[in-house]
C-alpha positions, 0 to 999 in steps of 0.5 A, spaced: 923 223 640 924 227 646 923 234 643 916 232 640 914 229 646 916 235 650 912 240 646 906 235 646 907 234 654 907 242 654 900 243 650 897 237 654 898 240 660 896 247 658 890 244 656 889 240 662 890 245 667 888 253 666 892 255 672 898 254 668 896 259 663 890 263 666 895 268 670 901 269 665 897 270 659 892 275 662 898 279 666 902 279 659 896 282 656 895 287 661 903 289 661 902 289 653 897 294 654 900 299 659 907 299 655 902 301 649 899 307 652 905 309 655 907 311 648 914 307 649 912 301 645 913 300 637 906 298 636 904 305 637 907 307 630 901 303 627 896 306 630 898 313 630 898 314 638 902 319 642 901 320 649 898 327 652 901 325 659 908 327 662 914 323 661 914 321 669 907 317 668 910 314 662 916 311 666 911 309 671 907 305 666 913 302 663 916 300 670 909 297 672 909 293 666 916 290 667 914 288 674 908 284 671 912 281 666 918 279 671 912 275 674 910 271 668 918 269 667 917 265 673 910 263 674 909 258 668 915 253 670 913 253 677 906 252 676 908 246 671 912 244 677 906 243 682 902 240 676 907 235 675 908 233 682 901 233 684 902 239 689 895 243 690 897 251 689 893 257 689 894 262 684 894 268 688 900 265 692 904 263 686 903 270 684 906 273 690 912 268 690 913 270 682 914 277 684 921 275 688 922 269 683 921 273 677 927 278 680 931 272 681 930 270 674 932 276 671 939 276 675 940 269 674 938 270 666 943 276 666 949 271 668 946 265 663 946 270 658 953 272 659 955 264 658 951 264 652 954 269 649 961 266 650 958 259 648 954 262 642 960 266 640 965 259 639 959 255 636 958 261 631 965 263 630 966 259 623 960 263 620 962 270 623 969 268 620 966 266 613 962 273 613 968 277 614 973 273 610 968 272 604 965 277 599 959 278 595 953 274 596 957 268 597 959 270 604 951 271 606 950 264 603 956 260 607 955 264 613 948 262 613 949 255 612 954 255 617 951 259 622 943 256 622 945 249 625 948 252 631 943 258 632 938 253 632 941 248 637 942 255 642 935 256 641 934 249 644 939 250 650 936 257 652 929 255 652 931 250 657 936 254 662 931 258 666 926 253 666 931 248 669 933 253 674 926 255 676 924 247 677 930 246 681 932 253 684 939 251 683 943 256 679 948 251 677 943 247 674 941 252 668 949 251 666 949 244 667 944 243 662 949 246 656 953 239 658 947 235 657 945 238 651 951 237 648 950 229 650 944 230 646 945 234 640 940 232 635 934 232 640 936 239 642 937 241 635 930 238 633 927 242 640 930 248 638 927 248 631 920 246 634 920 252 639 923 257 634 918 255 629 912 256 634 915 262 637 916 265 630 909 263 628 905 266 634 909 272 633 907 273 626 900 271 628 901 277 633 903 282 628 898 280 623 892 281 629 896 288 631 896 290 624 889 289 623 887 292 629 890 298 626 886 299 620 880 300 624 882 303 631 887 309 632 889 313 637 889 311 645 884 306 643 888 303 638 894 303 642 890 299 648 887 294 643 894 293 640 898 292 646 893 288 649 892 283 643 900 283 642 901 282 650 896 276 650 899 272 644 906 273 646 904 271 653 901 265 651 908 264 647 912 265 653 907 260 657 908 254 652 916 256 651 917 256 659 913 249 660 916 246 654 923 248 656 921 245 663 919 238 660 925 238 655 929 239 661 926 233 665 926 228 659 934 230 658 935 229 666 931 223 666 935 220 660 942 222 664 940 219 670 938 213 667 945 212 663 949 214 669 945 209 674 946 203 670 944 196 674 951 193 677 948 186 676 947 187 668 954 190 668 956 183 672 953 179 667 957 182 661 
């Protein structure tokens, strides 16, 4: 099954090459810490932290954190590209590339997001209709049953779109993956379910560790630790999601190319 193979390939690649995760995980931790000490992160509520500096410094910290996170959007997939192609790369050079690359990913992601809203709206229309047409508890049950499968399918598509763009540096490739996904609906559904479970699981682990941190660390120290822990764990989730998305994209594209490029001699023998 392509979905399970893609997730396995992602985990194997991460364990084989520290360059795939070392920077993005560390950078996410730093960004999380900066967001927390700025006072504009939800984790600060648990540790009863309120910054004692002016709003200008808080905004500056947030901007630095966001810039760091932009590089994390780009770096893992591109590092995985070099890893699979056997192309040697240095982390500092790829980090520098990831600054401009992350900004482009943000812009491309906005367009992809609009497309997904349209496609998702069409897929989820029966669930939305049921929610407003029915009443009582029934509407939630029916809407959930109708909406969950397409939502999981959309998770699979979304996880592949940005990696497809970064892998090929082709804006259209992220959009073409929607058609490819429709041709492989079962595989993409399973992939979406796997990635959803992984992301929710890692998110729950991060939330649990942040809560435990709040029990013994408060104020500035608590915010710093909570932001750092949350950033490190969510950074790992981002790396796994990006690399698994790229691996799944490669698997589906390879299948599609094999399907299109049918041996003419085999056709003649029919």
